[in-house]
Structure formats: C-alpha cells, structure tokens
C-alpha positions, 0 to 999 in steps of 0.5 A, spaced: 446 479 367 442 478 373 442 470 371 449 470 370 450 473 377 446 468 380 449 462 376 456 465 379 453 465 386 450 458 386 457 455 383 461 459 388 456 456 394 456 449 391 464 449 391 464 451 398 459 445 400 463 440 396 470 442 399 472 439 405 473 444 411 479 440 414 481 446 418 475 445 423 477 438 424 482 437 429 488 432 428 487 426 432 494 426 435 494 434 436 497 436 443 493 440 448 493 448 447 496 452 452 491 454 457 491 457 464 485 453 466 488 448 470 491 453 475 485 457 475 481 451 477 486 449 482 486 456 486 480 459 485 477 456 491 482 460 495 479 467 493 473 470 496 468 475 495 468 480 501 461 484 503 461 489 508 457 494 512 458 499 517 458 507 518 461 512 515 462 520 516 458 522 510 460 529 507 454 533 505 453 534 498 458 529 495 457 524 490 455 517 494 460 513 489 466 517 492 464 514 499 466 507 496 473 505 500 476 504 493 474 511 490 475 514 497 483 512 497 485 514 490 481 520 488 481 527 491 475 527 496 476 533 500 473 533 507 467 536 509 467 541 515 461 538 518 461 530 517 455 526 518 454 519 520 450 514 515 450 507 513 454 504 507 455 497 504 461 495 499 465 489 496 472 487 495 476 481 495 480 476 499 485 470 499 485 464 504 492 463 506 491 458 512 485 453 511 486 450 518 485 457 522 481 460 517 485 466 516 484 471 510 488 476 507 485 483 504 486 490 504 485 495 510 481 499 506 476 494 504 474 492 511 475 499 514 469 502 518 466 495 517 461 492 523 459 486 519 463 482 514 460 477 510 465 472 506 462 468 500 466 462 497 466 460 490 461 454 492 457 460 494 457 458 501 457 464 506 459 466 513 461 472 517 468 473 519 472 478 524 478 482 524 484 480 527 488 486 526 490 491 520 496 494 518 493 501 515 500 503 513 501 497 508 494 497 507 493 490 509 488 486 514 487 479 517 480 476 517 478 470 521 473 465 519 473 458 521 469 454 517 470 446 514 473 445 507 477 451 506 482 451 501 488 455 502 493 458 497 500 457 497 505 463 498 510 465 493 516 469 494 515 476 491 523 477 491 524 473 485 519 476 481 522 480 475 519 485 470 516 481 464 513 475 468 506 473 467 501 474 472 494 472 473 489 477 477 483 474 481 478 478 484 470 480 484 471 487 480 464 490 480 461 484 483 463 480 478 465 474 482 471 470 481 473 474 474 480 472 472 485 477 468 492 476 465 498 480 464 505 481 466 509 484 471 510 491 468 515 494 474 517 493 481 518 497 487 513 502 485 512 508 490 508 514 491 501 510 490 499 509 497 494 515 498 495 514 506 501 519 508 507 515 511 504 509 508 509 503 506 510 502 499 513 497 494 508 496 489 508 491 484 505 494 477 501 490 472 497 490 466 493 485 468 486 488 469 484 491 476 478 494 477 474 496 484 472 490 487 479 487 486 482 490 492 484 485 496 484 479 491 490 475 489 496 476 484 499 469 482 504 467 478 504 461 473 505 456 479 499 458 482 502 461 488 500 468 491 505 473 489 501 480 491 495 482 494 491 487 489 490 494 492 490 500 487 489 502 480 492 509 476 486 512 473 482 518 472 475 515 471 475 509 476 476 504 470 482 500 468 487 503 463 492 497 464 496 500 470 494 496 477 498 495 483 499 489 488 502 489 495 508 484 494 506 477 498 513 478 502 510 485 505 504 481 506 507 475 510 511 480 515 505 484 517 501 477 517 506 474 522 505 480 527 498 481 526 497 473 528 502 474 534 500 481 537 493 483 533 497 489 531 504 491 527 509 493 531 513 497 526 520 498 528 524 505 526 532 506 526 531 514 528 533 517 522 531 523 517 532 520 510 532 524 503 533 520 497 540 522 493 538 526 487 543 529 482 544 535 486 546 531 492 550 526 488 554 532 486 555 536 492 557 529 496 562 527 490 558 521 488 558 518 481 551 514 482 544 517 485 543 510 489 542 511 497 539 515 502 542 521 505 541 521 513 539 529 514 538 528 522 539 523 527 534 522 533 537 523 540 537 516 544 535 512 537 538 506 535 541 510 529 545 514 534 547 508 538 550 505 532 554 511 530 550 513 524 551 521 523 548 526 519 551 527 512 552 519 512 549 516 506 546 509 507 547 504 501 545 497 503 541 494 509 543 487 510 547 486 504 541 489 499 542 495 495 538 501 497 536 505 491 532 510 495 530 513 502 523 510 500 526 503 499 530 503 505 524 506 510 520 500 507 525 495 509 526 498 516 519 498 517 518 491 515 523 489 520 521 487 528 523 491 534 530 488 536 532 485 529 539 486 528 541 490 521 548 491 518 548 498 514 553 500 509 555 507 509 558 512 505 562 517 510 566 523 507 566 518 501 569 512 504 565 506 505 564 503 512 559 498 516 555 499 522 550 494 526 544 497 529 538 494 533 531 496 530 528 500 536 521 502 538 517 508 535 518 512 541 521 517 537 515 519 534 510 522 538 502 523 537 498 520 543 496 525 547 497 531 543 489 532 543 489 533 551 493 540 549 489 542 543 483 538 540 485 540 533 491 537 533 488 530 534 490 525 528 497 528 527 503 524 528 509 528 529 517 527 530 523 531 532 528 533 527 534 534 531 539 537 527 534 541 522 530 543 528 523 543 529 517 538 529 515 534 522 508 532 521 509 524 519 502 523 517 495 526 518 489 521 519 484 522 514 478 527 516 481 528 523 481 534 527 488 536 524 487 534 517 481 539 517 485 544 521 490 544 515 496 540 517 499 536 512 504 530 512 511 533 511 510 540 514 515 542 518 513 546 524 518 551 526 514 556 531 508 557 535 506 564 534 513 567 536 515 561 540 521 557 536 520 550 536 526 546 536 523 539 538 517 535 541 518 538 548 518 545 546 512 544 542 508 541 547 510 547 552 508 552 546 501 549 545 499 547 552 493 551 554 493 555 548 486 556 545 488 558 539 495 556 535 498 560 530 503 555 527 509 557 523 510 551 518 515 550 512 511 546 506 516 545 501 520 551 499 514 556 502 513 558 509 506 559 512 502 561 518 497 556 519 491 558 525 489 552 529 482 554 532 
C-alpha cells in the first residue's frame, strides 16, 4: 500500500515537471499592467517629512502618547488644573506647493507649539523651516524653506471631486516615510470632525489609509494633482478603520494666499446667527425641503444688516451656489476676503429674493481685552446675539483659563449674577471689577449657573 502511494506521488511529480508552465511566461506582446507607479514616482519628491520639537504644557498623570498633536486633537483629553511645561517631539507630513519660494503646506496641529521644525525630503536631504503663518480655524499652516532643487506639486480643483473618484494618500504614518495608500472619495462636505470649536470644515472623506504621521500629507487624484491635505481619522483606538478626512485644496489655497500676503488669515463675516433647516423648521416655515440656513439673528451695524437681511430669512444660495446647511454657508463666507461682494439668495415669507452684501471684518466678535476685566475669561471668543439677547461663546481655546473655568463653545450667557446680559457692552459692564462671577448660561435645553473664580 505504501509502495503504491509513493509511486502515485512520484508519477504526479513527474507530470508537473514535464508539463510546461505557460502561465509563468509572459506573452511577448502583452500590454503593461495598470499601475500608479509612474504618477507616484513623479509626485513623491513633493511630499516631505516634518519633525518638530517644542514645549508643551504637561498634564500630570496623563499618558504621554496623548500629548502627540494627532492624538491631542482627536481623542478626549481633559485638561489638568495645574499644567506643567515639558519638551516634546513629534512628526507629520507636508507638501511642497511652491518650489521657487520654498512654500510647504501642512496642518496647524503638526507645527503647533513647535520651536524647531526639520524637513526631510525623499532624497534624505534635511533642513530647517520657519512658519510663515497658520490658520487654526481651518487647521492649515504655511512653512517656508528655500532650498535648491525642490519639486512642487500641482494644485488641483477640489470642487470637481465626486464621490467614487480614485485618490492616493502619501505621507509618513508612524515615521514610515513616503507611504502610499489608495482608495476612493467616500463622501464630500463632511462637518463635525474638527475638534476645535468654531473651526471651518468641508472635509473630503476617503478610505485611503490615513494614520498618525499622515497629517499634513497629500491627497492626490490620478493626474497627480493635490486635491486635499490629510488631516484626521475617525477611530476609537488611533488606528485606521477606513474613515479618513482631508481638507479640500480649494480651502487650502484660500488660506495660503492670505498667509503669504498678510501672515495671517483675515476671515470675514456677514454678521448673522445661523441655524440649519431641520424638519421642524421646514414645517414651521412651510418649506418642502430642508436646504438652507435660517437667520436667527442679525448683528447691529453688520454687513448683513446693511444688505437688508432680516431675522427669519432663509439663505439658500451664495453667488449662485446652493447652500444646504448653515455650516456650509459659514464655511463659504469664512473663505472669502474682507470687502468681497456676494450675492445671496433668500426666502422671506416663502418668496424668493436676492440681496448683495459686502463681507465685513470680524468687528462684531469680541474676545480681546476680556482678560483685563477677569483673567478667568481669557481664551473665550464672545459675540452679540441681537434678537435673542445675551452673549454667545463662539469658541474657547484649549487649556485656556476660560476652558478650565468650564465655558464651552455654544454656551449662551444671559446673566451675570442677577444682572441680565443683552449684549457685549452690558456683559463687559457686569464683569468689570468682579473678583467672582456667577454666569447664568444656557447650554442646549439646560440652564446652568457657572461660577468663574
């Protein structure tokens, strides 16, 4: 029985040896297989590794991993009451967008608090870079490092992206330089991702693998054009689960132009308080769709007031482009320059009308100088809410005195102690000289008393 089995095995082996393996020999006239390699080789020199060193406030007793800029932004890390300073180092990615001037785009959170920035190219050349300016609200930073033989990446048009388009992400995840991953555009116009209150969001969602270290790297189309700057992932563990986000290059270009010209982004405002249209609001206003942004308040002396916009109007378009949500409208206005003229399409009492407005400066929003009245308000950005009354907290800087006092973005301050607050002027008068404040705050459907010591 064993002899038969051995004979059968020998015969089978002989058959394989004597049979030509045609599948392993390519046909002489075979066409090249489709590959992303030529495009990747062409654009990879434009993607750089960014290593940073600096000083950061250390929260006692916390995992040091959570001090990495990537994790600090996208995981819940409550501030310690008595932070201490310590040295840190971290890594990210960047994209050369202007070889002549040495301009490199990356994320704000990649270079935040950095005192030393080192760039490493594909050919392993290293050199220092300086920060020209940052746009924290859009999470964009512009660096400069004039060096010979830099290679810039061409900028595409993110407005032409469609769900299902193929895209490639290039960066340095976990320090693995020039890692290339591929996927598709999974969705467009994602919001609610940026952990910074008051941030500007219009994210491209992709399933191309993005991990810590990819931040600031390139998202490109199949022509090798930059269509986004990789910025964030949705993950409970820090690893990739196929849901990554990139800042559209059109938003990047708008911020970059101002950073080059002014060193900062002078973001304009219209001077309105906006809410997205939900089913209840649509029913109340007799609408058949939920597109648009409800004007809940108009600031006195603002561009909106001068244009004739009124509380109760529903803004449905800007410069001919449909606005589906209040966030989309806010982003579109925020990317415009002060003094730009815009055409707004409105619904008032169910009837369409058009108005022209000039984008104004952020004079309606006040934050500077609050610390001189009470140091525990430092880091809060406040604004009037004319028709509703009170003062809204637009944003609170991370780890600031205001954040540690318990203020949150979206809070509506309606009183200081027993003194009602109707606007910024009355708020300043109420807090001036007070050593202890008791703020009456509306947070969602709740009303809170918040002591500020």
